[in-house]
N, C-alpha and C positions, 0 to 999 in steps of 0.2 A: 616699891614705889610705882605708881601707875600714873601716866600722863594721858589726858583725854584732849584730842584735838579733833573737833567736828565728827565725832563719833568713832574715831579711830583710837585704839588702845595702844599707848606706847610705854615702854618700860624704862626709859632713861633719857638723860640730857642728850645722849649721842643720837637718839632717833630724832630729836628735834633738830639738831644741826644737820642731819642728813636729809630729812623730809621737809623741814620748814625753816630754812635759813633766813627767809625773808623777814621773819618775826624780830631778828636781832640786827638786821643790816643798818637800819636807821641809827640805832644806839651806838654801833661801831663807827658808822660814817660821820656822825656828829663829833667824834673825838679824834678825827684825822688831824685837825688843826693843832691839837695839843701834842702830837706824837713826837715832833722834834724837841720840844721842851722836856718831855718825859725821857726821851733817849739820852739827851745831854746830861740830865741828872743821873741816869743810870750809869752812864759811862764815867762820870765824875766819881761815883762811889766805888765802881770797880777798879779804876785807875788808882784810887787811894790805897788799894791792897794789892796793887802790882800784878794784877792778873793779865795774862796774855790774852789778846782779843782779835786775833787775825781771822779766826773762824768761829761762828756762833750758830747753834741751833735755836731757832725761835719755835718753841713747842707750843702748839695752839695758837698760831699766828693770826687767825681770823682773816681779815681782808688785807693784811700785810702791812699795816701802818707803821709798826715798829721795825719790821724787817727792811722796809724801803728806806727808813730814816738811818739805820745802821749802814746800809749799802751806800748812802750818800757821804758817809763818813769814812768810807774806804774799807769797810769790814765785809768779809765774804759770809754771807748768810744762807742757811737753808731754813725756809719756813714751812712748817707742816701743820695741817689741820684736817679734821675729819670731813669738813664740808667741801664738796667738789665746787659748789657755787662761789664759796669765798676764795678758794684757791684760784679759780678762773678770774675773779675780779682782781685779786692780788697780782696776777701775772700781767694783766692789762696795765695796771697801775705802775708796776715796775718797768714796764716797756716805755710808758708815757713819761716817766720820771728819769729815764735814761740809766737805769741801774740793773737791767735784765741780765746782763753778763755776771754781775756780782751777786745778785739775789736769785737763788733758785727756790722754787716752790713745789710742794708735793702733798698729794692727799695721803694722809697716814692717820691711823688710830693710835693715841698715846698709850693705850694699853698693850700695843704690839710694836712699840716704837723701836725696840732693839733689833727685831727681826726685819722690820721695814727698812731700816737703815744699816744692815748688816755690812761690817767692813769700813764704815765711815767713822771718823773720829773728829771731835770738835774741842776747841779751847774752852768752851763753856756753853751752858744752856740757859735760856731765859724763858720764863713762864709768867706772862703779865696780865694784869687786869682781872683777878680772880678767875683763872682758867684752869684752876686745880681744885681737887676736892669734890669732883662729881661722883665718885664711886665709894664703896665701903673702904674701910681702913686697910684691909688686906690688899685690895687692888691698888690703892694709893701707894702703899709701901712698895709693892712690886714695880710700879712705875718708877719710883725713885731709884730702885736697884737697877732697872733697865737703863736709866739715864746715866748711872755711873759707868755703865759698860761703854758708853758712847763718848765719854769725856776723857781727855788726856790726863796723866797724872798731874795733881795740884790744880786741875781746872776748876771751874766754878758752876754753881747753880744759883741763878737769881730769880727769886719768886716775888711777885708783887701781888698782895692779896688783902682782903678785908680783915681787919683786926678784930679777933673775937672779944678781947677785953673791952674795946670801945663799943662794940655791938651790945654787950651785956648792959651797960650803962645808958645806952642811947637807943635801945630797941623800940622800933615803931611797928605796930601790928598792921598798919595800912600805909600805902604810898601811891602817888600819882605822878605820872610822867607823860608829857606831850611831845610827840614826834611829828614829822611832816605827815599830816593827814591820818594820824593815828594817835590814840590815846591808850596808854597802859595803866591799869589799875592792878595794884598789888595787895593781897592779903597774905600776911606772914605769920608763921609760928616758929618759935625758937625753942628747941629741947636742950636745956642747960646741961642735961647729963651726957648727951652725946655730942654736943657742939654742932648740931646741924639745923639749918634753917630750911624749912619747907615753906614755899611760896606758891600761891596760885595766882597766875598772871592772866588777866582778862584784857584782850585786845579789842578796841572798839575802832572801827574804820569810819573815816568821815565820808558821808554821802552827799552832804550839803553843808551849808553854813551853820545849820542848827541841828542836823540830823547825824547820828552816829548808829552803826549797827554792829552787833556782835561778829567779830571776825573769827577769833579762836580763844580758847581758854586752856591753859596748860598748868600742870603742877610740877614744880621742880624741887630738887632737893640738893643741898650743898653742905659740905663739911667745912668748918672754920677752925682755926687754931690760935691759941694764945702764943706769945713769943717763946715761953719755955716749952710748950708742946711741940713747936716747930723744931726747936733745938734737939729734943729727944727723938722726934720722928726721923729727922735727917741723920742723926747719930747712928741709930740702929740699922740704918739702910746704906751705910758706907760713905757718909759725908760729915764733915766737921764744921760747926758753926764758925763763921768768920765775922759777920757784922749784921746789924739791923738798923734801918733808918725809917723815918716817916715815909709812907708811900706816896703815890702819885695824887696830886690834888691838894696836898697840905701847904697852906699858905705860909706857915711858919715851920721851917725845917728843923728849928731847935725845939719843937714841942716835944714833951716827954712821950715816949713809946706807948705808955699806957693810955695817953690821951689822943694818940693818932688814930684817925678813922681807918687808914690803911698802912700796911707794913711793906717795906722792901727788905726781904730776908735774903742774905748771901751766905752760901756755904761753899767749902772747899772740899774737893775730892780727897779722901784719905789716901 
């Protein structure tokens, strides 16, 4: 996969997060207000299965919106992300929210998470808002195995991600989103054989009331899973399926999982 940004050739999501985090900031910032509701739902699901939650790794934490809400609820959190900019923003927010002593934040690549956090152990790991599936299957599997080495026995992995089954029935080849001073146009392709979505994102920056100019255009590639595929993927990498629920944004939490746009998948360390 190649990503083109103003003449620069990039070969993955990771380059975007390192070099152009500003493209995603508004999308994350707009969701800060919902983070408390999302964390309450997450904790309710984890409590139902009696997981210990004194210390949590928030893998790919972005600007720290969930890490900070967990800290407010008395949980010790380490949030990691590839983006130095996002981690800096998260640190400032944690300080302003009064949870800096409970919420630590660190720049780290999820592909090297075990070595980055060598010697540290957590009650569980969370990875939220489709922050998984950026790489090929071998790399994704290796990340899950590394995460297992960081979790105490019977600990958890909670993954919140787009539901492949929903996407198959509701796929839209084009999309449009407006942020503050920015318009995002999406052209999407879905490969049903590999369960990968390739999307070209065109960012238009507002210059005046009626004028927009091309800011950047990027192509991204993401792996999605059906529930049964998640069960098997986690099983072969050291985890046991515990439960699944409709993910964030579902108005009806009793909706069938096949009909849910997003999934909250919970696994237990074997």
